[in-house]
N, CA, C and O atoms as CSV, one atom per row, in Angstrom:
chain,resi,resn,atom,element,x,y,z
A,1,MET,N,N,-16.332,17.394,-15.297
A,1,MET,CA,C,-14.661,17.321,-16.467
A,1,MET,C,C,-15.208,16.880,-17.591
A,1,MET,O,O,-15.903,15.944,-17.986
A,2,GLN,N,N,-14.429,18.305,-18.181
A,2,GLN,CA,C,-14.297,18.298,-19.816
A,2,GLN,C,C,-13.569,17.389,-20.654
A,2,GLN,O,O,-12.380,17.578,-20.399
A,3,VAL,N,N,-13.688,16.511,-21.512
A,3,VAL,CA,C,-12.984,15.287,-22.001
A,3,VAL,C,C,-12.996,15.740,-23.578
A,3,VAL,O,O,-14.069,15.991,-24.126
A,4,TYR,N,N,-11.692,15.836,-24.311
A,4,TYR,CA,C,-11.887,16.243,-25.811
A,4,TYR,C,C,-11.664,14.738,-26.670
A,4,TYR,O,O,-10.711,13.987,-26.463
A,5,GLY,N,N,-12.329,14.583,-27.277
A,5,GLY,CA,C,-11.731,13.021,-27.772
A,5,GLY,C,C,-10.737,13.465,-28.881
A,5,GLY,O,O,-10.247,14.591,-28.958
A,6,VAL,N,N,-10.493,12.380,-29.769
A,6,VAL,CA,C,-9.428,12.384,-30.822
A,6,VAL,C,C,-10.243,13.305,-31.883
A,6,VAL,O,O,-9.562,14.136,-32.485
A,7,SER,N,N,-11.492,13.250,-32.145
A,7,SER,CA,C,-12.172,14.214,-32.934
A,7,SER,C,C,-12.021,15.413,-32.511
A,7,SER,O,O,-12.182,16.248,-33.401
A,8,GLY,N,N,-11.725,15.907,-31.297
A,8,GLY,CA,C,-11.496,17.024,-31.424
A,8,GLY,C,C,-12.990,17.610,-30.009
A,8,GLY,O,O,-12.834,18.238,-28.962
A,9,GLN,N,N,-13.942,17.196,-30.472
A,9,GLN,CA,C,-15.178,17.639,-29.683
A,9,GLN,C,C,-15.061,17.248,-28.394
A,9,GLN,O,O,-14.338,16.355,-27.953
A,10,ARG,N,N,-15.959,18.104,-27.690
A,10,ARG,CA,C,-15.748,18.281,-26.482
A,10,ARG,C,C,-16.892,17.276,-25.875
A,10,ARG,O,O,-17.852,17.241,-26.645
A,11,THR,N,N,-17.082,16.404,-24.657
A,11,THR,CA,C,-17.726,15.578,-24.440
A,11,THR,C,C,-17.241,15.614,-22.986
A,11,THR,O,O,-16.176,15.807,-22.399
A,12,GLU,N,N,-18.580,15.326,-22.661
A,12,GLU,CA,C,-18.876,14.908,-20.484
A,12,GLU,C,C,-18.871,14.058,-20.240
A,12,GLU,O,O,-19.643,13.143,-20.525
A,13,SER,N,N,-17.824,14.094,-19.514
A,13,SER,CA,C,-17.196,12.800,-18.766
A,13,SER,C,C,-17.038,12.690,-16.704
A,13,SER,O,O,-16.441,13.539,-16.042
A,14,THR,N,N,-17.566,11.755,-16.256
A,14,THR,CA,C,-17.707,11.869,-14.766
A,14,THR,C,C,-16.606,10.709,-14.079
A,14,THR,O,O,-16.835,9.530,-13.809
A,15,LEU,N,N,-15.470,11.412,-13.924
A,15,LEU,CA,C,-14.511,10.315,-12.844
A,15,LEU,C,C,-14.970,10.096,-11.831
A,15,LEU,O,O,-15.472,10.894,-11.040
A,16,VAL,N,N,-14.732,7.972,-11.669
A,16,VAL,CA,C,-15.673,7.636,-10.638
A,16,VAL,C,C,-14.221,8.136,-9.758
A,16,VAL,O,O,-13.370,8.637,-10.492
A,17,SER,N,N,-13.790,8.036,-8.004
A,17,SER,CA,C,-13.391,8.068,-7.461
A,17,SER,C,C,-12.001,7.027,-7.451
A,17,SER,O,O,-10.827,7.249,-7.153
A,18,ASN,N,N,-12.821,5.606,-7.993
A,18,ASN,CA,C,-11.509,4.754,-7.861
A,18,ASN,C,C,-10.715,4.512,-9.736
A,18,ASN,O,O,-10.058,3.632,-10.291
A,19,GLU,N,N,-11.134,5.513,-10.025
A,19,GLU,CA,C,-10.429,5.866,-11.637
A,19,GLU,C,C,-9.297,6.246,-11.481
A,19,GLU,O,O,-9.464,7.389,-11.056
A,20,VAL,N,N,-7.966,6.025,-11.546
A,20,VAL,CA,C,-6.692,7.055,-11.847
A,20,VAL,C,C,-5.957,6.484,-13.030
A,20,VAL,O,O,-5.819,5.354,-13.497
A,21,LEU,N,N,-5.511,7.770,-13.357
A,21,LEU,CA,C,-5.175,7.750,-14.927
A,21,LEU,C,C,-3.592,7.647,-14.708
A,21,LEU,O,O,-2.784,8.563,-14.556
A,22,GLY,N,N,-3.331,5.871,-14.744
A,22,GLY,CA,C,-1.783,5.352,-14.312
A,22,GLY,C,C,-0.763,5.866,-15.283
A,22,GLY,O,O,-0.955,6.815,-16.043
A,23,LYS,N,N,0.603,4.987,-15.175
A,23,LYS,CA,C,1.148,5.493,-16.180
A,23,LYS,C,C,1.116,4.785,-17.557
A,23,LYS,O,O,1.608,5.265,-18.578
A,24,ASP,N,N,0.461,3.545,-17.473
A,24,ASP,CA,C,0.311,2.806,-19.196
A,24,ASP,C,C,-0.841,3.670,-19.549
A,24,ASP,O,O,-1.042,3.950,-20.731
A,25,ALA,N,N,-1.518,4.059,-18.718
A,25,ALA,CA,C,-2.910,4.654,-19.543
A,25,ALA,C,C,-2.670,5.854,-20.157
A,25,ALA,O,O,-3.184,6.355,-21.157
A,26,PHE,N,N,-1.691,6.299,-19.307
A,26,PHE,CA,C,-0.874,8.315,-19.900
A,26,PHE,C,C,0.133,7.900,-21.198
A,26,PHE,O,O,0.275,8.771,-22.057
A,27,LEU,N,N,0.793,6.697,-21.368
A,27,LEU,CA,C,1.122,6.336,-22.080
A,27,LEU,C,C,0.694,6.413,-23.657
A,27,LEU,O,O,1.179,7.082,-24.569
A,28,ARG,N,N,-0.546,5.351,-23.643
A,28,ARG,CA,C,-0.976,4.456,-24.337
A,28,ARG,C,C,-1.789,6.260,-24.748
A,28,ARG,O,O,-1.671,6.644,-25.911
A,29,LEU,N,N,-2.340,6.939,-24.000
A,29,LEU,CA,C,-3.146,8.236,-24.449
A,29,LEU,C,C,-2.583,9.062,-25.377
A,29,LEU,O,O,-3.053,9.555,-26.403
A,30,LEU,N,N,-0.830,9.189,-24.549
A,30,LEU,CA,C,0.211,9.728,-25.567
A,30,LEU,C,C,0.410,9.371,-27.192
A,30,LEU,O,O,0.387,10.140,-28.154
A,31,LEU,N,N,0.644,7.712,-27.137
A,31,LEU,CA,C,1.125,7.489,-28.266
A,31,LEU,C,C,-0.650,7.670,-28.971
A,31,LEU,O,O,-0.730,8.059,-30.136
A,32,THR,N,N,-1.476,7.478,-28.479
A,32,THR,CA,C,-2.791,7.639,-29.387
A,32,THR,C,C,-3.019,9.215,-30.155
A,32,THR,O,O,-3.686,9.590,-31.119
A,33,GLU,N,N,-2.084,9.905,-29.174
A,33,GLU,CA,C,-2.828,11.340,-29.929
A,33,GLU,C,C,-1.787,11.693,-30.870
A,33,GLU,O,O,-2.038,12.341,-31.886
A,34,LEU,N,N,0.030,11.062,-30.398
A,34,LEU,CA,C,0.635,11.298,-31.736
A,34,LEU,C,C,-0.191,10.664,-32.661
A,34,LEU,O,O,-0.654,11.488,-33.450
A,35,ARG,N,N,-0.537,9.588,-32.861
A,35,ARG,CA,C,-0.692,8.968,-34.117
A,35,ARG,C,C,-1.881,9.063,-34.401
A,35,ARG,O,O,-2.209,8.147,-35.155
A,36,TYR,N,N,-2.652,9.706,-34.169
A,36,TYR,CA,C,-3.978,10.614,-34.570
A,36,TYR,C,C,-4.189,12.340,-34.956
A,36,TYR,O,O,-5.237,12.870,-35.325
A,37,GLN,N,N,-3.238,12.809,-34.804
A,37,GLN,CA,C,-2.878,13.985,-34.733
A,37,GLN,C,C,-3.083,14.106,-36.370
A,37,GLN,O,O,-3.040,13.270,-37.272
A,38,ASP,N,N,-3.401,15.979,-36.328
A,38,ASP,CA,C,-3.271,16.804,-37.977
A,38,ASP,C,C,-2.111,16.401,-38.660
A,38,ASP,O,O,-0.991,16.613,-38.196
A,39,PRO,N,N,-2.254,15.983,-39.450
A,39,PRO,CA,C,-0.703,16.089,-39.809
A,39,PRO,C,C,0.384,17.571,-40.532
A,39,PRO,O,O,1.572,17.861,-40.674
A,40,LEU,N,N,-1.030,18.163,-40.818
A,40,LEU,CA,C,-1.218,19.751,-40.970
A,40,LEU,C,C,-1.111,20.263,-39.889
A,40,LEU,O,O,-0.541,21.300,-40.231
A,41,ASN,N,N,-1.250,20.355,-38.558
A,41,ASN,CA,C,-1.134,20.846,-37.749
A,41,ASN,C,C,-0.742,19.942,-36.588
A,41,ASN,O,O,-1.670,19.607,-35.852
A,42,PRO,N,N,0.625,19.434,-36.265
A,42,PRO,CA,C,0.972,18.755,-35.478
A,42,PRO,C,C,1.397,18.759,-34.023
A,42,PRO,O,O,2.058,19.794,-33.949
A,43,VAL,N,N,1.397,18.204,-32.840
A,43,VAL,CA,C,1.543,18.482,-31.852
A,43,VAL,C,C,2.469,19.647,-31.440
A,43,VAL,O,O,3.186,19.603,-32.440
A,44,SER,N,N,2.831,20.358,-30.924
A,44,SER,CA,C,4.410,21.510,-31.145
A,44,SER,C,C,5.216,20.425,-29.807
A,44,SER,O,O,4.891,19.649,-28.908
A,45,ASP,N,N,6.784,21.196,-30.623
A,45,ASP,CA,C,7.684,20.484,-29.421
A,45,ASP,C,C,6.975,21.107,-28.254
A,45,ASP,O,O,6.361,20.120,-27.850
A,46,LYS,N,N,6.698,21.937,-27.564
A,46,LYS,CA,C,6.889,22.234,-26.280
A,46,LYS,C,C,5.723,21.446,-25.557
A,46,LYS,O,O,5.786,21.170,-24.359
A,47,GLU,N,N,4.603,21.084,-26.404
A,47,GLU,CA,C,3.675,20.310,-25.978
A,47,GLU,C,C,4.046,18.999,-25.814
A,47,GLU,O,O,3.580,18.420,-24.832
A,48,PHE,N,N,4.872,18.322,-26.647
A,48,PHE,CA,C,5.531,17.081,-26.169
A,48,PHE,C,C,6.005,16.853,-25.086
A,48,PHE,O,O,5.644,16.081,-24.197
A,49,VAL,N,N,7.467,18.063,-25.219
A,49,VAL,CA,C,7.802,17.957,-24.211
A,49,VAL,C,C,7.195,18.287,-22.709
A,49,VAL,O,O,7.717,18.000,-21.632
A,50,ALA,N,N,6.158,18.856,-22.903
A,50,ALA,CA,C,5.751,18.769,-21.910
A,50,ALA,C,C,4.638,17.899,-20.645
A,50,ALA,O,O,4.347,17.842,-19.450
A,51,GLN,N,N,4.313,17.267,-22.182
A,51,GLN,CA,C,3.439,15.920,-21.544
A,51,GLN,C,C,4.581,15.278,-21.296
A,51,GLN,O,O,4.978,15.348,-20.133
A,52,LEU,N,N,5.308,14.593,-22.159
A,52,LEU,CA,C,6.836,14.035,-21.156
A,52,LEU,C,C,7.188,13.909,-19.797
A,52,LEU,O,O,7.514,12.994,-19.040
A,53,ALA,N,N,6.992,15.303,-19.726
A,53,ALA,CA,C,7.670,15.837,-17.984
A,53,ALA,C,C,6.323,15.675,-17.212
A,53,ALA,O,O,6.383,15.652,-15.983
A,54,GLN,N,N,4.942,15.544,-17.916
A,54,GLN,CA,C,4.034,15.288,-17.021
A,54,GLN,C,C,4.102,13.744,-16.608
A,54,GLN,O,O,3.929,13.187,-15.524
A,55,PHE,N,N,4.468,13.191,-18.072
A,55,PHE,CA,C,4.565,11.410,-17.653
A,55,PHE,C,C,5.383,11.186,-16.847
A,55,PHE,O,O,5.164,10.184,-16.167
A,56,SER,N,N,6.564,11.913,-16.569
A,56,SER,CA,C,8.323,11.753,-15.990
A,56,SER,C,C,7.624,12.024,-14.693
A,56,SER,O,O,7.892,11.088,-13.940
A,57,ALA,N,N,6.759,12.992,-14.035
A,57,ALA,CA,C,6.189,13.130,-12.999
A,57,ALA,C,C,5.132,12.231,-12.261
A,57,ALA,O,O,5.105,12.060,-11.042
A,58,LEU,N,N,4.199,11.641,-13.240
A,58,LEU,CA,C,3.738,10.369,-12.451
A,58,LEU,C,C,3.996,9.359,-12.562
A,58,LEU,O,O,3.185,8.483,-12.261
A,59,GLU,N,N,5.509,9.001,-13.147
A,59,GLU,CA,C,6.054,8.166,-12.448
A,59,GLU,C,C,6.694,8.603,-11.292
A,59,GLU,O,O,6.772,7.707,-10.451
A,60,GLN,N,N,6.882,9.012,-11.163
A,60,GLN,CA,C,8.031,9.383,-10.168
A,60,GLN,C,C,7.130,9.650,-8.464
A,60,GLN,O,O,7.429,9.282,-7.328
A,61,THR,N,N,5.738,10.604,-9.115
A,61,THR,CA,C,4.799,10.006,-7.437
A,61,THR,C,C,4.358,8.912,-7.892
A,61,THR,O,O,3.166,9.193,-7.767
A,62,GLN,N,N,4.349,7.360,-8.542
A,62,GLN,CA,C,3.923,6.355,-7.669
A,62,GLN,C,C,4.925,5.977,-7.204
A,62,GLN,O,O,4.751,5.487,-6.088
A,63,ASN,N,N,6.163,5.972,-7.622
A,63,ASN,CA,C,7.777,5.491,-7.474
A,63,ASN,C,C,7.050,6.020,-5.539
A,63,ASN,O,O,6.766,5.272,-4.604
A,64,LEU,N,N,6.995,7.242,-5.614
A,64,LEU,CA,C,7.461,7.339,-3.760
A,64,LEU,C,C,5.926,7.006,-3.282
A,64,LEU,O,O,5.750,7.208,-2.081
A,65,ASN,N,N,5.152,6.684,-3.775
A,65,ASN,CA,C,3.866,6.083,-2.875
A,65,ASN,C,C,4.453,5.150,-2.341
A,65,ASN,O,O,4.784,5.088,-1.157
A,66,ALA,N,N,4.692,4.056,-3.485
A,66,ALA,CA,C,4.923,2.850,-3.508
A,66,ALA,C,C,5.985,3.034,-2.321
A,66,ALA,O,O,5.560,2.679,-1.221
A,67,ASN,N,N,7.445,3.587,-2.363
A,67,ASN,CA,C,8.362,3.712,-1.428
A,67,ASN,C,C,7.737,3.971,0.088
A,67,ASN,O,O,8.227,3.423,1.076
A,68,PHE,N,N,6.862,4.660,0.143
A,68,PHE,CA,C,6.566,5.215,1.689
A,68,PHE,C,C,4.911,4.222,1.908
A,68,PHE,O,O,4.131,4.442,2.835
A,69,GLU,N,N,4.735,3.367,1.033
A,69,GLU,CA,C,3.862,2.474,1.680
A,69,GLU,C,C,4.779,1.224,2.258
A,69,GLU,O,O,4.646,0.875,3.431
A,70,ARG,N,N,5.755,0.541,1.335
A,70,ARG,CA,C,6.761,0.172,2.184
A,70,ARG,C,C,7.440,0.704,3.630
A,70,ARG,O,O,7.712,-0.099,4.522
A,71,PHE,N,N,7.661,2.014,3.747
A,71,PHE,CA,C,7.670,2.456,4.844
A,71,PHE,C,C,6.981,2.334,5.985
A,71,PHE,O,O,7.416,2.053,7.102
A,72,ALA,N,N,5.443,2.651,5.513
A,72,ALA,CA,C,4.695,2.226,6.121
A,72,ALA,C,C,4.504,1.295,7.577
A,72,ALA,O,O,4.552,1.430,8.799
A,73,ASN,N,N,4.173,-0.071,6.180
A,73,ASN,CA,C,4.450,-0.881,6.534
A,73,ASN,C,C,5.859,-1.470,7.737
A,73,ASN,O,O,5.728,-2.216,8.708
A,74,LEU,N,N,6.960,-0.901,7.284
A,74,LEU,CA,C,7.963,-1.767,7.879
A,74,LEU,C,C,7.800,-0.565,9.372
A,74,LEU,O,O,8.463,-0.898,10.354
A,75,GLN,N,N,7.144,0.457,9.472
A,75,GLN,CA,C,7.423,0.993,10.935
A,75,GLN,C,C,6.126,0.225,11.276
A,75,GLN,O,O,6.203,0.143,12.502
A,76,MET,N,N,5.390,-0.167,11.038
A,76,MET,CA,C,3.810,-0.950,11.607
A,76,MET,C,C,4.442,-1.928,12.185
A,76,MET,O,O,4.330,-2.229,13.374
A,77,GLN,N,N,5.169,-2.499,11.329
A,77,GLN,CA,C,5.878,-4.075,12.249
A,77,GLN,C,C,6.578,-3.656,13.375
A,77,GLN,O,O,6.255,-4.045,14.497
A,78,LEU,N,N,7.749,-2.701,13.125
A,78,LEU,CA,C,8.324,-2.258,13.933
A,78,LEU,C,C,7.925,-2.121,15.366
A,78,LEU,O,O,8.504,-2.561,16.359
A,79,SER,N,N,6.708,-1.354,15.272
A,79,SER,CA,C,5.573,-1.080,16.147
A,79,SER,C,C,4.839,-2.245,17.000
A,79,SER,O,O,4.645,-2.263,18.216
A,80,PHE,N,N,4.420,-3.385,15.856
A,80,PHE,CA,C,4.192,-4.733,16.369
A,80,PHE,C,C,5.332,-5.215,17.391
A,80,PHE,O,O,5.145,-5.467,18.581
A,81,MET,N,N,6.426,-5.287,16.769
A,81,MET,CA,C,7.254,-6.214,17.754
A,81,MET,C,C,7.974,-5.756,18.951
A,81,MET,O,O,8.379,-6.489,19.853
A,82,SER,N,N,8.150,-3.955,18.850
A,82,SER,CA,C,8.294,-3.462,20.004
A,82,SER,C,C,7.255,-3.810,21.262
A,82,SER,O,O,7.449,-3.906,22.474
A,83,GLN,N,N,6.070,-3.956,20.436
A,83,GLN,CA,C,5.082,-4.531,21.444
A,83,GLN,C,C,4.761,-5.649,22.090
A,83,GLN,O,O,4.559,-5.762,23.299
A,84,ALA,N,N,4.730,-6.219,21.526
A,84,ALA,CA,C,5.849,-8.205,21.784
A,84,ALA,C,C,6.836,-7.754,22.713
A,84,ALA,O,O,6.475,-7.906,23.880
A,85,ALA,N,N,7.811,-7.317,22.585
A,85,ALA,CA,C,9.187,-7.255,22.732
A,85,ALA,C,C,8.671,-7.095,24.375
A,85,ALA,O,O,9.072,-7.910,25.206
A,86,SER,N,N,8.047,-6.335,24.637
A,86,SER,CA,C,7.427,-5.680,25.929
A,86,SER,C,C,6.779,-6.409,26.842
A,86,SER,O,O,6.602,-6.044,28.005
A,87,LEU,N,N,6.383,-7.504,26.343
A,87,LEU,CA,C,5.346,-8.749,26.761
A,87,LEU,C,C,6.410,-9.396,27.627
A,87,LEU,O,O,6.312,-9.346,28.853
A,88,LEU,N,N,7.648,-10.135,26.893
A,88,LEU,CA,C,8.774,-10.883,27.715
A,88,LEU,C,C,9.022,-10.712,29.087
A,88,LEU,O,O,9.776,-9.868,29.571
A,89,GLY,N,N,8.309,-11.604,29.737
A,89,GLY,CA,C,8.997,-11.885,31.162
A,89,GLY,C,C,7.607,-11.666,31.576
A,89,GLY,O,O,7.253,-12.266,32.591
A,90,ARG,N,N,6.854,-11.006,31.051
A,90,ARG,CA,C,5.123,-11.065,31.434
A,90,ARG,C,C,4.451,-12.014,32.270
A,90,ARG,O,O,5.226,-12.623,33.008
A,91,GLU,N,N,3.393,-12.284,32.364
A,91,GLU,CA,C,2.396,-12.858,32.766
A,91,GLU,C,C,1.183,-12.369,32.063
A,91,GLU,O,O,0.672,-11.280,32.325
A,92,VAL,N,N,0.748,-13.160,31.199
A,92,VAL,CA,C,-0.318,-12.297,30.087
A,92,VAL,C,C,-1.556,-13.451,29.961
A,92,VAL,O,O,-1.345,-14.633,30.234
A,93,GLU,N,N,-2.946,-12.922,29.488
A,93,GLU,CA,C,-3.907,-13.968,29.208
A,93,GLU,C,C,-3.974,-13.966,27.698
A,93,GLU,O,O,-3.675,-12.906,27.148
A,94,VAL,N,N,-4.360,-15.106,26.864
A,94,VAL,CA,C,-4.061,-15.342,25.623
A,94,VAL,C,C,-5.189,-15.886,25.247
A,94,VAL,O,O,-5.728,-16.483,26.179
A,95,TYR,N,N,-5.799,-15.926,24.205
A,95,TYR,CA,C,-7.184,-16.507,23.826
A,95,TYR,C,C,-6.631,-17.778,22.724
A,95,TYR,O,O,-5.814,-17.433,21.870
A,96,ASP,N,N,-7.005,-18.971,22.752
A,96,ASP,CA,C,-6.629,-19.731,22.584
A,96,ASP,C,C,-7.860,-20.508,21.587
A,96,ASP,O,O,-8.871,-21.033,22.056
A,97,GLY,N,N,-7.481,-20.438,19.983
A,97,GLY,CA,C,-8.417,-20.720,18.935
A,97,GLY,C,C,-9.128,-22.474,19.629
A,97,GLY,O,O,-10.289,-22.690,19.977
A,98,GLU,N,N,-8.185,-23.261,19.633
A,98,GLU,CA,C,-8.497,-24.475,19.323
A,98,GLU,C,C,-8.793,-24.870,20.334
A,98,GLU,O,O,-9.772,-25.616,20.308
A,99,LEU,N,N,-8.122,-24.595,21.780
A,99,LEU,CA,C,-9.650,-25.148,22.905
A,99,LEU,C,C,-10.375,-24.364,23.201
A,99,LEU,O,O,-11.050,-24.730,24.163
A,100,GLY,N,N,-10.697,-23.014,22.708
A,100,GLY,CA,C,-11.514,-21.655,22.538
A,100,GLY,C,C,-11.881,-21.186,23.954
A,100,GLY,O,O,-13.003,-20.906,24.377
A,101,GLN,N,N,-10.694,-21.158,24.603
A,101,GLN,CA,C,-10.882,-20.411,26.380
A,101,GLN,C,C,-9.063,-19.383,26.304
A,101,GLN,O,O,-8.113,-19.382,25.521
A,102,VAL,N,N,-9.397,-18.667,27.578
A,102,VAL,CA,C,-8.162,-17.851,27.239
A,102,VAL,C,C,-6.902,-18.432,28.371
A,102,VAL,O,O,-6.930,-18.356,29.599
A,103,ILE,N,N,-6.230,-18.802,27.823
A,103,ILE,CA,C,-4.613,-19.241,28.783
A,103,ILE,C,C,-4.218,-18.291,29.509
A,103,ILE,O,O,-4.715,-17.217,29.168
A,104,GLN,N,N,-3.632,-18.245,30.243
A,104,GLN,CA,C,-2.684,-17.963,31.020
A,104,GLN,C,C,-1.789,-18.238,31.310
A,104,GLN,O,O,-1.821,-19.254,32.004
A,105,GLY,N,N,0.059,-17.461,30.989
A,105,GLY,CA,C,1.110,-17.993,31.267
A,105,GLY,C,C,2.067,-16.872,31.387
A,105,GLY,O,O,1.675,-15.750,31.707
A,106,LYS,N,N,3.448,-17.168,31.114
A,106,LYS,CA,C,4.710,-16.308,30.954
A,106,LYS,C,C,5.156,-16.197,29.584
A,106,LYS,O,O,5.714,-17.136,29.015
A,107,VAL,N,N,4.921,-15.033,29.011
A,107,VAL,CA,C,5.664,-14.945,27.692
A,107,VAL,C,C,6.968,-15.133,27.716
A,107,VAL,O,O,7.587,-14.364,28.451
A,108,SER,N,N,7.701,-16.088,27.014
A,108,SER,CA,C,8.716,-16.296,26.846
A,108,SER,C,C,9.672,-16.173,25.598
A,108,SER,O,O,10.891,-16.247,25.751
A,109,ALA,N,N,9.105,-15.986,24.380
A,109,ALA,CA,C,10.014,-15.970,23.341
A,109,ALA,C,C,8.349,-14.790,22.523
A,109,ALA,O,O,7.144,-14.696,22.757
A,110,VAL,N,N,9.211,-14.241,21.688
A,110,VAL,CA,C,8.575,-13.129,20.332
A,110,VAL,C,C,9.433,-13.638,19.461
A,110,VAL,O,O,10.638,-13.860,19.582
A,111,LYS,N,N,8.149,-13.934,17.888
A,111,LYS,CA,C,9.128,-14.343,16.458
A,111,LYS,C,C,8.660,-13.483,16.033
A,111,LYS,O,O,7.955,-13.102,16.967
A,112,LEU,N,N,8.405,-12.385,14.719
A,112,LEU,CA,C,8.014,-12.476,13.484
A,112,LEU,C,C,7.797,-13.441,12.363
A,112,LEU,O,O,8.825,-13.883,11.850
A,113,ASP,N,N,6.802,-13.795,11.950
A,113,ASP,CA,C,6.389,-14.859,10.952
A,113,ASP,C,C,6.967,-14.337,9.769
A,113,ASP,O,O,7.489,-13.223,9.815
A,114,ASP,N,N,6.940,-15.203,8.361
A,114,ASP,CA,C,7.504,-14.265,7.167
A,114,ASP,C,C,6.737,-13.003,7.111
A,114,ASP,O,O,7.325,-11.947,6.881
A,115,ASP,N,N,5.395,-13.048,7.317
A,115,ASP,CA,C,4.917,-12.078,7.008
A,115,ASP,C,C,5.102,-10.788,7.783
A,115,ASP,O,O,5.055,-9.711,7.188
A,116,GLY,N,N,5.239,-10.833,8.644
A,116,GLY,CA,C,5.688,-9.747,9.214
A,116,GLY,C,C,5.088,-9.532,10.930
A,116,GLY,O,O,5.319,-8.664,11.771
A,117,VAL,N,N,4.102,-10.955,10.942
A,117,VAL,CA,C,3.100,-10.740,12.216
A,117,VAL,C,C,4.393,-11.233,13.310
A,117,VAL,O,O,5.342,-11.975,13.054
A,118,PRO,N,N,4.080,-10.588,14.510
A,118,PRO,CA,C,4.643,-10.897,15.942
A,118,PRO,C,C,3.904,-12.283,16.578
A,118,PRO,O,O,2.707,-12.304,16.867
A,119,TRP,N,N,4.683,-13.267,16.721
A,119,TRP,CA,C,4.043,-14.216,18.131
A,119,TRP,C,C,4.783,-14.683,18.933
A,119,TRP,O,O,5.936,-15.114,18.943
A,120,ILE,N,N,3.629,-14.492,19.924
A,120,ILE,CA,C,4.316,-14.600,20.872
A,120,ILE,C,C,4.082,-16.065,21.692
A,120,ILE,O,O,3.028,-16.698,21.649
A,121,THR,N,N,5.531,-16.545,22.596
A,121,THR,CA,C,5.029,-18.163,23.350
A,121,THR,C,C,4.709,-17.960,24.656
A,121,THR,O,O,5.243,-17.192,25.456
A,122,VAL,N,N,3.445,-18.997,24.872
A,122,VAL,CA,C,3.171,-18.574,26.223
A,122,VAL,C,C,3.395,-20.197,26.383
A,122,VAL,O,O,2.812,-21.081,25.756
A,123,GLY,N,N,4.478,-20.351,27.476
A,123,GLY,CA,C,4.072,-21.749,27.759
A,123,GLY,C,C,4.460,-22.465,26.938
A,123,GLY,O,O,5.323,-21.782,26.386
A,124,ASP,N,N,4.422,-23.669,26.306
A,124,ASP,CA,C,4.863,-24.035,24.887
A,124,ASP,C,C,4.120,-24.058,23.692
A,124,ASP,O,O,3.998,-24.910,22.812
A,125,LEU,N,N,3.602,-22.822,23.870
A,125,LEU,CA,C,2.470,-22.426,22.470
A,125,LEU,C,C,2.770,-21.100,22.241
A,125,LEU,O,O,3.214,-20.222,22.982
A,126,ARG,N,N,2.409,-21.116,20.951
A,126,ARG,CA,C,2.958,-19.902,20.210
A,126,ARG,C,C,1.145,-19.142,19.670
A,126,ARG,O,O,0.074,-19.674,19.375
A,127,TYR,N,N,1.598,-17.754,19.767
A,127,TYR,CA,C,-0.020,-17.259,19.879
A,127,TYR,C,C,0.500,-16.290,18.827
A,127,TYR,O,O,1.684,-15.954,18.866
A,128,PRO,N,N,-0.378,-15.790,17.823
A,128,PRO,CA,C,-0.196,-14.329,17.015
A,128,PRO,C,C,-0.509,-13.154,18.756
A,128,PRO,O,O,-1.052,-13.457,19.819
A,129,LEU,N,N,0.139,-11.838,18.286
A,129,LEU,CA,C,0.019,-10.866,18.997
A,129,LEU,C,C,-1.275,-10.642,19.343
A,129,LEU,O,O,-1.561,-10.204,20.457
A,130,GLY,N,N,-2.339,-10.970,18.264
A,130,GLY,CA,C,-3.237,-10.329,17.905
A,130,GLY,C,C,-4.355,-11.300,18.929
A,130,GLY,O,O,-5.508,-10.966,18.656
A,131,ASN,N,N,-4.327,-11.989,19.613
A,131,ASN,CA,C,-4.985,-12.922,20.254
A,131,ASN,C,C,-4.785,-12.603,21.715
A,131,ASN,O,O,-5.505,-13.015,22.625
A,132,LEU,N,N,-3.546,-11.689,21.864
A,132,LEU,CA,C,-3.573,-11.393,23.119
A,132,LEU,C,C,-4.485,-10.674,23.827
A,132,LEU,O,O,-4.934,-9.648,23.316
A,133,VAL,N,N,-4.999,-11.166,25.372
A,133,VAL,CA,C,-6.200,-10.472,25.993
A,133,VAL,C,C,-5.871,-9.506,27.022
A,133,VAL,O,O,-6.165,-8.311,27.025
A,134,GLY,N,N,-5.180,-10.209,27.960
A,134,GLY,CA,C,-4.755,-8.591,28.724
A,134,GLY,C,C,-3.564,-9.215,29.286
A,134,GLY,O,O,-3.298,-10.375,28.973
A,135,ILE,N,N,-2.530,-8.301,30.398
A,135,ILE,CA,C,-1.486,-8.347,31.047
A,135,ILE,C,C,-1.876,-8.513,32.356
A,135,ILE,O,O,-2.676,-7.770,32.925
A,136,THR,N,N,-1.348,-9.444,32.836
A,136,THR,CA,C,-1.700,-9.350,34.494
A,136,THR,C,C,-0.433,-9.672,35.239
A,136,THR,O,O,-0.403,-10.192,36.354
A,137,GLY,N,N,0.881,-9.222,34.335
A,137,GLY,CA,C,1.519,-9.344,35.389
A,137,GLY,C,C,3.074,-9.094,35.416
A,137,GLY,O,O,3.701,-9.216,36.468
């Protein structure tokens, strides 16, 4: 990728896949460009408006990504909860880490913890849905 420095000279740079130009970096870059521009040849109004539009588009894209991530997490929680709810009244096998063995019993309750992880109650004990080993009845 070609990068033009403040002096206007071309330099070569390779972006690593995890380097992303965020809105803060974009705004700093824009302010630096304005600070060091040639007073006899300033950035034209059209270029400035185009850069502001790019900044706005970048911010909207980041907001969209954040909203999509929240939606995906909620969708996953809903999926886990529906899987756990389908176990109500069924005989299951659950791994008990404290005992180090598989426990068998009927699911009597399902509840989400504060992190959105579903827990099933087998007998008098609660287990995360991930400890489910099998459904026997």
